[in-house]
FIFI-61902 format. One record per residue (C-alpha): x negated, y, z negated; residue in one letter; chain. Coordinates in pm, whole numbers, plus 50000, padded with zeros to 5 digits. Each point is the difference from the previous one (the first is absolute). Layout:
FIFI-61902
<east = X | north = Y | up = Z | residu = A | chaine = A>
...
//
This chain:
FIFI-61902
<east = 94619 | north = 91573 | up = 28453 | residu = M | chaine = A>
<east = 50134 | north = 50108 | up = 50339 | residu = P | chaine = A>
<east = 49994 | north = 50380 | up = 50034 | residu = K | chaine = A>
<east = 50305 | north = 50204 | up = 50092 | residu = A | chaine = A>
<east = 49854 | north = 50039 | up = 50349 | residu = S | chaine = A>
<east = 50058 | north = 49625 | up = 50044 | residu = D | chaine = A>
<east = 50368 | north = 50033 | up = 49990 | residu = S | chaine = A>
<east = 50056 | north = 50013 | up = 50362 | residu = S | chaine = A>
<east = 50254 | north = 49752 | up = 50145 | residu = D | chaine = A>
<east = 49815 | north = 49990 | up = 50327 | residu = R | chaine = A>
<east = 49923 | north = 49631 | up = 50085 | residu = P | chaine = A>
<east = 49638 | north = 49907 | up = 49983 | residu = P | chaine = A>
<east = 49841 | north = 50053 | up = 50356 | residu = D | chaine = A>
<east = 49751 | north = 49695 | up = 49968 | residu = G | chaine = A>
<east = 49698 | north = 50219 | up = 50030 | residu = R | chaine = A>
<east = 49900 | north = 49956 | up = 49630 | residu = Q | chaine = A>
<east = 49866 | north = 49656 | up = 49899 | residu = A | chaine = A>
<east = 50046 | north = 49819 | up = 49688 | residu = S | chaine = A>
<east = 49708 | north = 50056 | up = 49761 | residu = R | chaine = A>
<east = 49874 | north = 49655 | up = 49936 | residu = V | chaine = A>
<east = 49664 | north = 49959 | up = 49818 | residu = G | chaine = A>
<east = 49760 | north = 49701 | up = 50023 | residu = G | chaine = A>
<east = 49824 | north = 49784 | up = 49738 | residu = A | chaine = A>
<east = 50061 | north = 50241 | up = 49707 | residu = D | chaine = A>
<east = 50381 | north = 49976 | up = 50076 | residu = D | chaine = A>
<east = 49969 | north = 49619 | up = 50003 | residu = R | chaine = A>
<east = 49817 | north = 49994 | up = 49676 | residu = E | chaine = A>
<east = 50257 | north = 50236 | up = 49829 | residu = R | chaine = A>
<east = 50290 | north = 49810 | up = 50125 | residu = M | chaine = A>
<east = 49843 | north = 49688 | up = 49884 | residu = S | chaine = A>
<east = 49955 | north = 50154 | up = 49656 | residu = R | chaine = A>
<east = 50362 | north = 50113 | up = 50018 | residu = G | chaine = A>
<east = 50127 | north = 49641 | up = 50038 | residu = G | chaine = A>
<east = 50095 | north = 50063 | up = 50366 | residu = E | chaine = A>
<east = 49975 | north = 49770 | up = 50298 | residu = A | chaine = A>
<east = 49873 | north = 50220 | up = 50288 | residu = P | chaine = A>
<east = 50039 | north = 49756 | up = 50278 | residu = E | chaine = A>
<east = 50345 | north = 49865 | up = 49886 | residu = L | chaine = A>
<east = 50134 | north = 50370 | up = 49958 | residu = E | chaine = A>
<east = 49846 | north = 50086 | up = 50339 | residu = T | chaine = A>
<east = 50160 | north = 49724 | up = 50192 | residu = R | chaine = A>
<east = 50346 | north = 50056 | up = 49826 | residu = A | chaine = A>
<east = 49980 | north = 50378 | up = 50070 | residu = A | chaine = A>
<east = 49904 | north = 49942 | up = 50361 | residu = E | chaine = A>
<east = 50285 | north = 49744 | up = 50051 | residu = A | chaine = A>
<east = 50237 | north = 50246 | up = 49836 | residu = E | chaine = A>
<east = 49866 | north = 50288 | up = 50211 | residu = A | chaine = A>
<east = 50079 | north = 49802 | up = 50321 | residu = R | chaine = A>
<east = 50347 | north = 49941 | up = 49886 | residu = E | chaine = A>
<east = 50058 | north = 50364 | up = 49911 | residu = V | chaine = A>
<east = 49870 | north = 50110 | up = 50327 | residu = E | chaine = A>
<east = 50210 | north = 49779 | up = 50196 | residu = R | chaine = A>
<east = 50340 | north = 50117 | up = 49788 | residu = L | chaine = A>
<east = 49893 | north = 50362 | up = 50060 | residu = L | chaine = A>
<east = 49937 | north = 49942 | up = 50371 | residu = R | chaine = A>
<east = 50363 | north = 49847 | up = 50047 | residu = L | chaine = A>
<east = 50166 | north = 50237 | up = 49758 | residu = A | chaine = A>
<east = 49852 | north = 50294 | up = 50176 | residu = S | chaine = A>
<east = 50173 | north = 49852 | up = 50317 | residu = G | chaine = A>
<east = 50338 | north = 50003 | up = 49808 | residu = G | chaine = A>
<east = 50013 | north = 49648 | up = 49852 | residu = D | chaine = A>
<east = 50217 | north = 50010 | up = 49712 | residu = S | chaine = A>
<east = 49895 | north = 49672 | up = 49861 | residu = A | chaine = A>
<east = 49644 | north = 50116 | up = 49992 | residu = A | chaine = A>
<east = 50091 | north = 50315 | up = 49827 | residu = W | chaine = A>
<east = 50204 | north = 49790 | up = 49737 | residu = R | chaine = A>
<east = 49687 | north = 49797 | up = 49956 | residu = S | chaine = A>
<east = 49772 | north = 50300 | up = 49937 | residu = I | chaine = A>
<east = 50242 | north = 50120 | up = 49745 | residu = V | chaine = A>
<east = 50054 | north = 49667 | up = 49818 | residu = S | chaine = A>
<east = 49600 | north = 49990 | up = 49988 | residu = I | chaine = A>
<east = 49923 | north = 50337 | up = 49887 | residu = Y | chaine = A>
<east = 50316 | north = 50145 | up = 49806 | residu = A | chaine = A>
<east = 49963 | north = 49796 | up = 49705 | residu = P | chaine = A>
<east = 49610 | north = 50089 | up = 49959 | residu = R | chaine = A>
<east = 50078 | north = 50368 | up = 50062 | residu = V | chaine = A>
<east = 50285 | north = 50003 | up = 49751 | residu = F | chaine = A>
<east = 49788 | north = 49802 | up = 49746 | residu = G | chaine = A>
<east = 49714 | north = 50246 | up = 50003 | residu = I | chaine = A>
<east = 50236 | north = 50296 | up = 49997 | residu = L | chaine = A>
<east = 50176 | north = 49858 | up = 49722 | residu = R | chaine = A>
<east = 49692 | north = 49910 | up = 49809 | residu = A | chaine = A>
<east = 49879 | north = 50354 | up = 50033 | residu = Q | chaine = A>
<east = 50318 | north = 50186 | up = 49883 | residu = C | chaine = A>
<east = 50200 | north = 49753 | up = 49804 | residu = R | chaine = A>
<east = 50319 | north = 50133 | up = 50169 | residu = D | chaine = A>
<east = 50195 | north = 49773 | up = 50219 | residu = D | chaine = A>
<east = 50203 | north = 50267 | up = 50156 | residu = E | chaine = A>
<east = 49704 | north = 50213 | up = 50094 | residu = L | chaine = A>
<east = 49803 | north = 49689 | up = 50137 | residu = A | chaine = A>
<east = 50301 | north = 49913 | up = 50219 | residu = E | chaine = A>
<east = 50030 | north = 50361 | up = 50126 | residu = E | chaine = A>
<east = 49621 | north = 50020 | up = 50093 | residu = I | chaine = A>
<east = 49992 | north = 49642 | up = 50147 | residu = A | chaine = A>
<east = 50294 | north = 50095 | up = 50210 | residu = Q | chaine = A>
<east = 49845 | north = 50322 | up = 50122 | residu = S | chaine = A>
<east = 49680 | north = 49799 | up = 50075 | residu = T | chaine = A>
<east = 50183 | north = 49755 | up = 50224 | residu = F | chaine = A>
<east = 50198 | north = 50280 | up = 50166 | residu = C | chaine = A>
<east = 49678 | north = 50164 | up = 50108 | residu = T | chaine = A>
<east = 49863 | north = 49655 | up = 50125 | residu = L | chaine = A>
<east = 50341 | north = 49953 | up = 50195 | residu = A | chaine = A>
<east = 49947 | north = 50347 | up = 50158 | residu = A | chaine = A>
<east = 49644 | north = 49930 | up = 50098 | residu = K | chaine = A>
<east = 49994 | north = 49641 | up = 50098 | residu = I | chaine = A>
<east = 50062 | north = 50034 | up = 50354 | residu = A | chaine = A>
<east = 49691 | north = 50195 | up = 50041 | residu = S | chaine = A>
<east = 49790 | north = 49804 | up = 49749 | residu = Y | chaine = A>
<east = 49673 | north = 49840 | up = 50124 | residu = I | chaine = A>
<east = 49856 | north = 49744 | up = 49753 | residu = E | chaine = A>
<east = 49635 | north = 50044 | up = 49921 | residu = S | chaine = A>
<east = 49972 | north = 49773 | up = 49681 | residu = G | chaine = A>
<east = 50109 | north = 50285 | up = 49775 | residu = R | chaine = A>
<east = 50355 | north = 49978 | up = 49977 | residu = F | chaine = A>
<east = 50022 | north = 49876 | up = 49650 | residu = E | chaine = A>
<east = 49779 | north = 50273 | up = 49844 | residu = S | chaine = A>
<east = 50198 | north = 50252 | up = 50211 | residu = W | chaine = A>
<east = 50330 | north = 49883 | up = 49868 | residu = L | chaine = A>
<east = 49899 | north = 50009 | up = 49644 | residu = F | chaine = A>
<east = 49836 | north = 50331 | up = 50034 | residu = R | chaine = A>
<east = 50340 | north = 50141 | up = 50129 | residu = I | chaine = A>
<east = 50182 | north = 49859 | up = 49711 | residu = A | chaine = A>
<east = 49755 | north = 50100 | up = 49724 | residu = M | chaine = A>
<east = 49956 | north = 50361 | up = 50141 | residu = N | chaine = A>
<east = 50392 | north = 50032 | up = 50013 | residu = R | chaine = A>
<east = 50023 | north = 49877 | up = 49644 | residu = L | chaine = A>
<east = 49738 | north = 50235 | up = 49865 | residu = R | chaine = A>
<east = 50161 | north = 50295 | up = 50200 | residu = D | chaine = A>
<east = 50340 | north = 49906 | up = 49833 | residu = E | chaine = A>
<east = 49865 | north = 49961 | up = 49659 | residu = M | chaine = A>
<east = 49828 | north = 50352 | up = 50023 | residu = R | chaine = A>
<east = 50322 | north = 50138 | up = 50148 | residu = R | chaine = A>
<east = 50213 | north = 49847 | up = 49705 | residu = R | chaine = A>
<east = 49741 | north = 50132 | up = 49742 | residu = A | chaine = A>
<east = 50095 | north = 50360 | up = 50129 | residu = R | chaine = A>
<east = 50364 | north = 49930 | up = 50077 | residu = H | chaine = A>
<east = 50131 | north = 49720 | up = 49764 | residu = A | chaine = A>
<east = 50289 | north = 49804 | up = 50153 | residu = R | chaine = A>
<east = 50118 | north = 49646 | up = 50033 | residu = S | chaine = A>
<east = 49987 | north = 49813 | up = 50346 | residu = A | chaine = A>
<east = 50295 | north = 49802 | up = 50124 | residu = G | chaine = A>
<east = 49951 | north = 49846 | up = 50350 | residu = E | chaine = A>
<east = 50132 | north = 49706 | up = 50157 | residu = E | chaine = A>
<east = 49842 | north = 49680 | up = 49859 | residu = T | chaine = A>
<east = 49728 | north = 49846 | up = 50192 | residu = F | chaine = A>
<east = 49978 | north = 49706 | up = 49780 | residu = A | chaine = A>
<east = 50144 | north = 49743 | up = 50231 | residu = S | chaine = A>
<east = 49640 | north = 49952 | up = 50140 | residu = V | chaine = A>
<east = 49809 | north = 50179 | up = 49734 | residu = A | chaine = A>
<east = 50039 | north = 49790 | up = 49687 | residu = A | chaine = A>
<east = 49771 | north = 50109 | up = 49700 | residu = P | chaine = A>
<east = 49666 | north = 49810 | up = 50019 | residu = R | chaine = A>
<east = 49811 | north = 50209 | up = 49740 | residu = D | chaine = A>
<east = 50096 | north = 49790 | up = 49700 | residu = R | chaine = A>
<east = 49803 | north = 49673 | up = 49975 | residu = P | chaine = A>
<east = 50217 | north = 49696 | up = 49968 | residu = S | chaine = A>
<east = 49953 | north = 49747 | up = 49741 | residu = G | chaine = A>
<east = 49932 | north = 50243 | up = 49734 | residu = L | chaine = A>
<east = 50196 | north = 50059 | up = 49670 | residu = D | chaine = A>
<east = 50144 | north = 50341 | up = 49923 | residu = E | chaine = A>
<east = 49705 | north = 50077 | up = 49724 | residu = D | chaine = A>
<east = 49724 | north = 49913 | up = 50230 | residu = V | chaine = A>
<east = 50162 | north = 50187 | up = 50303 | residu = R | chaine = A>
<east = 50043 | north = 50310 | up = 49772 | residu = H | chaine = A>
<east = 49631 | north = 49986 | up = 49898 | residu = K | chaine = A>
<east = 49895 | north = 49968 | up = 50342 | residu = L | chaine = A>
<east = 50192 | north = 50296 | up = 50105 | residu = E | chaine = A>
<east = 49871 | north = 50183 | up = 49713 | residu = T | chaine = A>
<east = 49642 | north = 49924 | up = 50092 | residu = A | chaine = A>
<east = 50044 | north = 50089 | up = 50363 | residu = M | chaine = A>
<east = 50141 | north = 50343 | up = 49892 | residu = E | chaine = A>
<east = 49696 | north = 50059 | up = 49786 | residu = R | chaine = A>
<east = 49773 | north = 49945 | up = 50295 | residu = L | chaine = A>
<east = 49885 | north = 50299 | up = 50210 | residu = S | chaine = A>
<east = 50195 | north = 50072 | up = 50287 | residu = E | chaine = A>
<east = 49740 | north = 49877 | up = 50238 | residu = S | chaine = A>
<east = 49952 | north = 49675 | up = 49810 | residu = D | chaine = A>
<east = 50374 | north = 49943 | up = 49999 | residu = R | chaine = A>
<east = 50049 | north = 50076 | up = 50358 | residu = E | chaine = A>
<east = 49729 | north = 49770 | up = 50138 | residu = I | chaine = A>
<east = 50128 | north = 49700 | up = 49763 | residu = I | chaine = A>
<east = 50369 | north = 50084 | up = 50128 | residu = E | chaine = A>
<east = 49915 | north = 50029 | up = 50373 | residu = L | chaine = A>
<east = 49793 | north = 49679 | up = 49988 | residu = R | chaine = A>
<east = 50215 | north = 49777 | up = 49784 | residu = H | chaine = A>
<east = 50371 | north = 50156 | up = 50041 | residu = T | chaine = A>
<east = 49934 | north = 50149 | up = 50362 | residu = G | chaine = A>
<east = 49832 | north = 49673 | up = 50092 | residu = A | chaine = A>
<east = 49733 | north = 50207 | up = 50200 | residu = M | chaine = A>
<east = 49687 | north = 49839 | up = 50109 | residu = S | chaine = A>
<east = 49675 | north = 50153 | up = 49930 | residu = F | chaine = A>
<east = 49951 | north = 50096 | up = 50358 | residu = R | chaine = A>
<east = 50344 | north = 50174 | up = 49990 | residu = A | chaine = A>
<east = 49882 | north = 50160 | up = 49687 | residu = L | chaine = A>
<east = 49701 | north = 50115 | up = 50181 | residu = S | chaine = A>
<east = 50201 | north = 50190 | up = 50261 | residu = D | chaine = A>
<east = 50230 | north = 50136 | up = 49739 | residu = Y | chaine = A>
<east = 49738 | north = 50168 | up = 49799 | residu = Y | chaine = A>
<east = 49736 | north = 50036 | up = 50257 | residu = D | chaine = A>
<east = 49730 | north = 49841 | up = 49803 | residu = E | chaine = A>
<east = 49781 | north = 49690 | up = 50051 | residu = P | chaine = A>
<east = 50142 | north = 49657 | up = 49893 | residu = I | chaine = A>
<east = 49708 | north = 49960 | up = 49769 | residu = G | chaine = A>
<east = 50087 | north = 50326 | up = 49808 | residu = T | chaine = A>
<east = 50360 | north = 49886 | up = 49969 | residu = L | chaine = A>
<east = 49929 | north = 49646 | up = 49893 | residu = L | chaine = A>
<east = 49780 | north = 50159 | up = 49700 | residu = A | chaine = A>
<east = 50278 | north = 50249 | up = 49914 | residu = R | chaine = A>
<east = 50253 | north = 49729 | up = 49993 | residu = H | chaine = A>
<east = 49792 | north = 49766 | up = 49787 | residu = H | chaine = A>
<east = 49939 | north = 50288 | up = 49744 | residu = R | chaine = A>
<east = 50364 | north = 50098 | up = 50003 | residu = A | chaine = A>
<east = 50095 | north = 49636 | up = 49914 | residu = L | chaine = A>
<east = 49739 | north = 49969 | up = 49739 | residu = K | chaine = A>
<east = 50146 | north = 50315 | up = 49809 | residu = K | chaine = A>
<east = 50340 | north = 49844 | up = 50044 | residu = L | chaine = A>
<east = 49896 | north = 49672 | up = 49867 | residu = K | chaine = A>
<east = 49822 | north = 50163 | up = 49694 | residu = A | chaine = A>
<east = 50316 | north = 50209 | up = 49924 | residu = M | chaine = A>
<east = 50216 | north = 49692 | up = 49995 | residu = L | chaine = A>
<east = 49764 | north = 49791 | up = 49795 | residu = E | chaine = A>
<east = 50012 | north = 50303 | up = 49740 | residu = E | chaine = A>
<east = 50384 | north = 49941 | up = 50005 | residu = M | chaine = A>
<east = 49972 | north = 49629 | up = 49942 | residu = G | chaine = A>
<east = 50062 | north = 49887 | up = 50355 | residu = V | chaine = A>
<east = 49766 | north = 49761 | up = 50167 | residu = D | chaine = A>
<east = 49852 | north = 50199 | up = 50297 | residu = G | chaine = A>
<east = 49796 | north = 49731 | up = 50129 | residu = G | chaine = A>
<east = 50174 | north = 49983 | up = 50358 | residu = G | chaine = A>
<east = 49923 | north = 50386 | up = 50036 | residu = A | chaine = A>
<east = 49667 | north = 50012 | up = 50206 | residu = G | chaine = A>
//
């Protein structure tokens, strides 16, 4: 779990490298059903496109800025909504996150850590707000951010009974297990981005992710749901 001291909104400066392991990582990734070469190529292509868009947006290109928002807003909203189960709060935090990005985009220098930086801002702000609300309960009401941030945390193609059981099982997981599943599947974060986010080796996160999915699968099977796709 990222510590409170990681909550800085300062953009990454590029001096920290992504923590990528070697043969052990490939072995664990294979055991978890991942395809490292395919994911690496896809992540690199996406990183090049994001770098291009960030460079254009930092120079004032409004079309590039809209593209960045359209790519990341649904993912940011989705992981926030999955964590708090509150559309209004998720919209509020997503809006705040992108306001911060808009204020800092002109001075941002991409170093391959944009995605983890953006998600860290969003998640830390959500935690701060949840703690504040626990102390001073009140409802949130902000201008909707849903035009580009449609919910993505609910799997499509599931009937209501299965969806309810899936949400129940997710809630029974530990916070750390639930978070890594939601960041990976709702937030669509690559394992490289997760490595930056948690500041842990990819191999460690592959193992954590695999164990979390295994627990989720076991819970679903206890509820009579075929969990064969989880893992």
